[in-house]
Every structure is written in structure tokens, then in C-alpha cells.
C-alpha positions in Angstrom: -5.7 -13.9 19.0 -6.2 -10.4 18.8 -6.9 -8.8 15.8 -4.2 -5.4 14.9 -4.4 -2.8 12.9 -1.9 -3.8 10.2 -0.2 -0.9 8.2 1.9 -2.1 5.5 4.5 -0.7 2.6 4.7 -2.8 0.4 4.8 -1.4 -3.4 5.0 1.7 -5.9 2.8 3.8 -7.9 2.7 3.1 -11.8 1.5 4.6 -14.9 0.1 1.6 -16.9 -1.6 3.3 -20.0 -3.1 6.3 -21.4 -6.8 6.0 -22.8 -7.9 8.7 -25.3 -10.9 10.1 -24.2 -11.6 12.9 -27.0 -9.5 14.8 -29.5 -6.8 16.2 -27.3 -7.3 15.0 -24.3 -6.2 11.9 -22.8 -6.5 10.1 -19.0 -3.8 8.4 -17.4 -4.1 5.1 -15.8 -2.4 4.1 -12.5 -2.2 0.7 -10.6 0.3 -0.4 -8.0 1.2 -3.6 -6.5 -0.3 -3.9 -2.7 1.3 -7.3 -1.6 4.0 -9.4 -2.7 1.9 -12.6 -2.2 3.4 -15.6 -0.1 6.8 -13.5 0.8 7.5 -11.8 4.2 7.9 -8.3 4.0 10.0 -6.3 6.3 7.3 -5.7 8.6 7.4 -10.0 9.2 4.1 -10.5 7.6 3.3 -12.5 4.9 0.0 -12.3 3.0 -1.2 -15.3 1.1 -3.1 -16.2 -2.1 -6.0 -17.1 -0.5 -6.1 -13.9 1.3 -5.9 -11.7 -1.8 -8.5 -14.1 -3.9 -10.7 -13.3 -1.3 -9.9 -9.9 -1.9 -10.7 -10.0 -5.5 -13.9 -12.0 -4.9 -15.2 -9.1 -3.1 -14.0 -6.5 -5.5 -14.5 -3.5 -3.4 -13.2 -0.1 -3.6 -11.3 1.7 -1.0 -9.9 5.7 -0.9 -6.3 6.7 -0.6 -5.0 9.4 1.6 -1.6 11.0 1.3 -0.1 9.1 4.3 -1.7 6.6 6.9 -2.2 9.3 9.9 -3.6 12.2 8.0 -7.4 11.7 8.7 -6.6 10.7 12.3 -4.8 13.8 12.6 -7.1 16.3 10.9 -10.8 14.3 11.5 -11.8 14.5 7.8 -12.8 11.5 6.1 -13.5 12.3 2.4 -12.6 15.7 1.7 -8.5 14.2 2.4 -9.0 11.3 -0.2 -6.8 11.6 -3.2 -7.8 8.8 -5.1 -10.0 5.6 -5.5 -8.4 2.1 -5.5 -10.8 -0.7 -7.7 -10.3 -3.8 -9.9 -8.6 -5.9 -7.4 -6.4 -8.8 -9.0 -3.6 -11.0 -9.1 -0.8 -10.6 -11.4 2.4 -12.4 -10.8 1.9 -13.3 -7.1 0.9 -9.7 -6.6 -2.6 -8.2 -5.6 -2.9 -5.3 -8.1 -5.1 -2.5 -7.8 -6.2 0.3 -10.4 -6.0 4.0 -9.1 -8.1 6.6 -10.3 -7.4 10.0 -8.9 -9.9 12.5 -7.7 -7.4 14.9 -6.5 -6.3 16.5 -10.0 -3.7 18.8 -8.7 -2.2 15.9 -6.2 -2.0 13.6 -9.1 0.0 16.2 -11.2 2.5 16.7 -8.1 2.8 13.2 -8.7 3.6 13.2 -12.0 6.2 15.9 -11.5 7.7 14.1 -8.7 8.4 10.9 -10.8 9.9 13.0 -13.7 12.4 14.1 -11.3 13.3 10.5 -10.2 11.0 10.6 -6.9 9.6 7.1 -6.1 6.2 7.2 -4.8 5.7 4.3 -2.3 2.3 2.7 -1.5 1.3 1.0 1.8 -2.1 -1.0 2.5 -3.7 -0.3 5.9 -6.4 -3.2 7.3 -7.0 -5.4 10.4 -6.4 -8.8 11.2 -4.6 -11.8 13.1 -1.1 -13.2 12.6 -0.1 -16.4 12.9 3.3 -16.3 15.4 4.7 -19.0 13.9 4.2 -18.9 10.1 4.0 -14.8 10.2 0.8 -15.3 7.6 -2.1 -12.9 8.3 -4.9 -15.6 8.6 -7.4 -14.7 5.9 -10.6 -14.7 7.3 -9.3 -12.4 10.1 -8.6 -9.9 7.8 -11.0 -6.5 7.3 -9.7 -4.2 4.6 -9.4 -0.4 5.4 -7.9 0.7 2.1 -5.7 -0.8 -0.4 -3.3 1.7 0.0 -2.2 5.1 0.7 0.8 7.0 -0.9 4.0 6.9 1.8 7.7 8.0 1.6 9.0 5.3 3.2 7.2 1.9 2.0 8.9 -1.1 3.7 8.9 -3.4 0.2 12.0 -3.1 -1.9 10.8 -3.1 -5.4 10.4 0.6 -6.9 9.3 1.7 -10.3 9.0 5.1 -12.3 6.6 5.8 -14.5 6.9 4.0 -17.7 9.9 2.3 -16.8 11.3 -1.1 -15.6 12.3 -1.6 -11.9 15.9 0.2 -11.8 16.8 -2.4 -9.4 15.7 -5.3 -7.5 17.4 -6.5 -4.3 17.8 -10.3 -4.1 14.7 -10.9 -1.3 16.7 -11.6 2.1 15.4 -14.2 4.5 13.9 -13.3 7.7 16.8 -15.3 9.8 19.3 -12.8 7.6 17.8 -9.6 7.9 19.7 -7.1 9.8 17.6 -3.8 10.7 20.0 -0.9 10.9 19.0 1.8 13.8 17.2 3.5 11.2 15.0 0.9 10.3 14.4 0.5 14.0 13.5 3.9 14.3 10.7 3.7 11.7 9.3 0.4 12.8 9.1 1.9 16.4 7.2 5.1 14.8 4.7 2.7 13.0 4.1 0.8 16.1 3.4 3.7 17.7 1.2 5.2 15.0 -0.8 2.3 14.7 -1.4 1.8 17.8 -2.6 5.3 18.6 -5.0 5.0 15.4 -6.5 2.0 16.9 -7.1 3.7 20.3 -8.7 6.8 18.4 -10.6 4.7 16.2 -12.2 2.7 19.6 -12.9 5.9 21.2 -14.9 7.1 18.1 
């Protein structure tokens, strides 16, 4: 089986707490779910509890970018980092990570967008093999690249605004009943092309 670059969009940005650092100063703590465990996402992939438990045990930290292909286009790596994700854990059958922004101007931009009712999506990046029958990503094959990047068109169906419960959560549709619209198909094709181009670029490097 061939290991492929897996780009997923399945979560949302959430402001979970405000921690007092000193008089008159506070720092927001952010978190986001990376995957809904055991559920097939709109890309037809399932991330399992054993895989999430492995990542929790490893306890890695990763960078986060504004979009998936920004480093591929610009050739930058650290200079374009927007945040650092760490403290992976499992909450309510989701893999969740904390987010600490290193680009404070970008954090302020996201806060402004959220306050104007713009939903902030997140999407993971990693390499792995998928079981062709079950759709499950084989845990031992998966290599994490980044827990998440910030994206405008996540494949997940749950969103959350800062400090609020999700406004809507559509009932999870079965794979057999999902009917993609033309826009969905176009986006899937675009994602596939970006993933293939990025994989070729990484191989050349």
C-alpha cells in the first residue's frame, strides 16, 4: 500500500480560557479538535482512537500555518509560522490540541474575524496509508506533519465561535447517502492537486 500525504479539514478554533499573567494583562488560551475519532470525514477517511492515543503518548509539538500550501509556494518554513500546537489529548472522542500563537498580529486578526461571525476552520497534515475497505487510516503508517493549519473551507461539519457553543451541528450523514455538490467536487479536486503537487515538491527536496 502506498503512503500518501493526507490533508484534512475537520475542526474549528476555540478560545477556551483567559489566564491572568500580571496586573492588567491576560493571555488567551486557544484549542481546537484535530479529528473526530471513528467518524468518516468528508474526504472519506477515518482516524481511529488507537492512532490518536499514539499521538497523545508521543506528545509532540508542531507549527501551524495560514493555509496548507503557503510554505510550498514561498519556500519558507519557520518565518511563516503562525502558532505552535501542543498538549495533544482526547476529549469526547476527539483529538484536541492547545494552540499558542507566535504571530500576535495574526491572532488579533482571527479574533477580529471571529467577533464578526467568521468561522475559523482547521485542517491537519500528515502522511499515511488508508485501508481501502474500511477507510481507516492505518495507525502504524501515520506520520504527523502538523496537527493543524488554519483554513477557510474545512471538511468537518462542526464550527464554533469564540466563547460560544456551536450554533448548528448537522446530523452525521452515512457514506452511502452523501451527495457531493459541484462545489464540493471542485474543492476535492483542488485539494487533491495541491496534495499531489506538494508531495512531488517534498520528494524533489
